[in-house]
N, C-alpha and C positions, 0 to 999 in steps of 0.2 A: 120432237118431230125430226125424222131423218131427211137429209137433203144431199145433193151431189157433193157439197164440200166435205161432208162427213166421210163419204166413200173415198173421195180423193185423198183425204187426210189418212184414212186407214191404209190405203195402198202406199202412201209416202212413208208412213211409220214402218210398215212391214219391209219396204225396200231399203230404208236407211238404218233400221234398227235403233233409231234414236228420235225421240219426240222433238227435241230442239231443232235438229236438222230438218225434220219433216215440217215443222212449223215455219221455218225460213222458206222452204219451197212453196208452202201454201200461202205465204204472205201473212202469217199470224204470229202472235206472241207465243212463247212457250206455255204460259199459263192458260191462254185461250185454247191452244191445241189440246192440252191435258184435260181441260174441262169438256171439250167437245168429244174426246175419246170416252171419257167417263159417262157422258150423257148417252152416247151411242151404245155403250155396253149396258147401261141401265134400261134403255128402250128395248134392246134385244133380249135382255134377261140372261146374258152370258158374258164370260170374260174372254175378250178377244186377244189380249196381250198379257204376257207374264213379264213383269218389270223387275229389273235388278239394277244395281249401280252401274254395271258394265254395259248392259244393252237391254233392249226391249224385244221380246220374241213373240211370234204369233203362237197362240195356244192350239191344241189339237181341235178344239171346237171352232177356233177362229179360221183355220185353214180353208174349210169349204166356203165360209163366208167371204174370205179374201178372193177365192177363185171366182165367185159370182160377181164380186165388186169389180174385179179386173175385166171380166167379160162385159158387164154392164157399161163400164166406162169406154171400153173399146167400141161397142156398138154405138154409143152416143157420139164418139169421135167420128165414126164412119158416117153417121147421119149428118153431122155438122160439116164434114168434108163435102158431101153431096150438095148441101145447101150453099157452101162457099163456092163450089164450082159453078153453080147456077148464077151466082151473083158476081162472079169474077174475083173472088177473094181467096182462092186456093193458094196462089203464089204471088209474090211481089215484094217490093221494098218501098218503105216510106221514109222520108227524111223529115225529121222534126227538130226545129231549132228553138232554143230557149236560153234565157239568162241563168246564171249559176244557181241562185237561191231556189228556183223552182225545179230545175232539172235534177237537183240533188236531193230534194225533200218530197215534193208533192207528186211528181210524175212517176217515179220508179214503181210503186205498188200498182198504180193504174195501168202502166204499160205491161207489167208482169201478167196481170189478169187478162189483158187484151191478147197477149201472145199465147196464153193458155187456150184462149177461145179460138184464135186464128194462128196456129203454129206455122203455117206456110208464109205468113206475112212478116218480113223482117223490118223492124223499126230501128233506124239509125238515128241516134240522138246527137245533135251538134250543139255545143255550148258557145255562146257569144254574148256580146253586150246587147242591150236592147236596140241600139242603132244598127248593129250588124244583123240582128234578126230581121229588122224592118227591111234592110237592103237585100237580104237573101229572099224574102218574100216577094219583093218587087221584081227581082231578077229570076224568079222561079227556080232558085237554087235549092229551095226546100219546098216541101209539100204543105207543111203546117208549121206555124210558129206561135210561140207564146209571147205576147206583147204587153207592155205596160200601159195602163189607162187607155184601152182602146176606145176610140171615139164612136159616136153613133153612126150607123150606116155601114160598119165593117162586118156586121153579122158575127160578132165575136161570141164565143162560148165562154162565159165568165167562170174561171176555175177557182177563184178565191180573191182575197184581199186582206189587208191589215192596215193598222194605223202607224204613222211615224211617231216615235217617242224620243224624248230627250234622255240621254244617258249621262250620268255624272258619277264621279268617284264618291264613295260613301262618306268621305271626310270633307267633301266640298261644301262651301257655304250654302249652295242651292239645295243640298241634300237635306237640310234641316227643315224645309217647309213641308206642309202636308201634301201628300200625293194628289189629293183631289183639287188642289189649287192649280196645278199645271205650270208650265214654263213657256214663255213667249219666245219666238224666234229672235227677237231683239236681245233678250237676255243671253241666249246661247251664242249669238254672233259676237258678243263682246268678250267672250271667254277664250282662253287658249283652246284650240279646236283640233280634234282628230277627225279628218275627213275620210270617210269610207264611201266608196262608190258602188260596191256590190256589182261591178261590171255594168252599171246602168247610167244612162244620161241623167235620169232623175235621181238625185242624191242630195245630201245636205246642202251643198253649195248652190245647186240649181234652185232648191226650195227657198233658201235665204234670198237669193237674187230675185226670185219671183215676188217676194215680199218687199222689194225695193231696198234691201239691205246688203251688206257685204260682210264676209268673215274677216275680223280684224287680225287674227293671229292663227294661221293654220300651221300647227306644229309638225304634223305628219299626215301624208296621204297614203292610204292603203286601199286595196281592192276588196279584201275579204272582211266581212262583218265580224268574224271571230277575232281577227287581229285587232280591229278597232276596239272591241269590248275588252280585250286583254290590256291594251294601252290605257284605256280609261281606268281600268281597275288599278293600274300602276300610278294613277294620279297625273298622267301627262296632259290631260285635257278632258273636255267634254265632247260628246258626239251626238249625232242625229241618225237613228237607225230604225228599220222596220221592226215592229213588235215581234214578228215571227222569227227574227234573227237573234233575239236575246238568248244568252246561254242558260242552260238549266241551273247552273250554279251562279247565283247572283251575289255571292259573298263579295263584299267590297264595292258593290255597285248599287245605285238607285236609279230607277227610271220613272219618268213622269209623262203624262199626256201633254201634248202641245196645246197651247191656248192662243188662238183657236185651233181646233184639231185639223189634221190633214191625213187623208187616207190615200192608199194606192190600191189599184185593182190590176189583176193580170188575166188576160183572156186568150183563148186559142182562136186563131184565124187561119184560113186556107189561102194559099197562093192561087193564082189563076189556074195553074196546072192541077193543084190539089183539089180544086172544086170539081174537076172532071174525073177524079179517081175514086172508084168504089171503095177501095181500102181506106182512103183518107176520110171518106164520109162515115165508114164503119167505125173508125177510131174516134171520130168526133161524137158519134152516137154513144159509143161505149163510155167515153169520158163524161158525157152528159148524164148518163144513168148512174155513174159512180159518184157524182158530186153529192 
């Protein structure tokens, strides 16, 4: 079945002459874009693109299809512009605050899709600690903010969550146990510790203190989760990190669930000003549909 994403991808491939660059513009992987183009050609029963190592060219049969695709998308954009005008969404600027791990991973593809839908709305992303985001929301310095573990009554849109995990060097004595057994906070707190904050108030140290414990030996304090993982790999200590921050390459590392487990959630909330802005509500609705 053909849909708008197929036609947008077709135009992007034609304009860039390269499937990889077109895939990036469409927020897709290269393989997914190639498969989508192949499905489109199969559905139409003709070859749209001639592929070579150097470039991808539109075929003679593909040229009239491309013209119709451009016209169709232009008409759709015009219809959307009329709708946006009627809803006050044609022009404007939104200020969105978040802590680093979400603003660099989860939000970009969602924001890219929103701005394709509402090109006249500029979304300015501000990075800060979770405490800074809360302060910005209270002061109306931002229109929307991603906060950690939003409490009931905040009307937060939950964007996701993950579990905290114990991270130890592969040669550590704790690494020899079965993963299913888990590691307690007391066991971690007694080890040389790499403290990573992730730019957030909720981190390894705050979690240990909430359990009535203290870290006995903090060797290094870093903000970035990647740095903490690298230091643990070098055998400098153990750490406590969100599961989503684990590196793709776990060579030299072992990670264990906490016993008992601890999770974190992050949700989108509006400031007082944001609650009155149609664009802020449109972004919230878009993110809700994308989750």
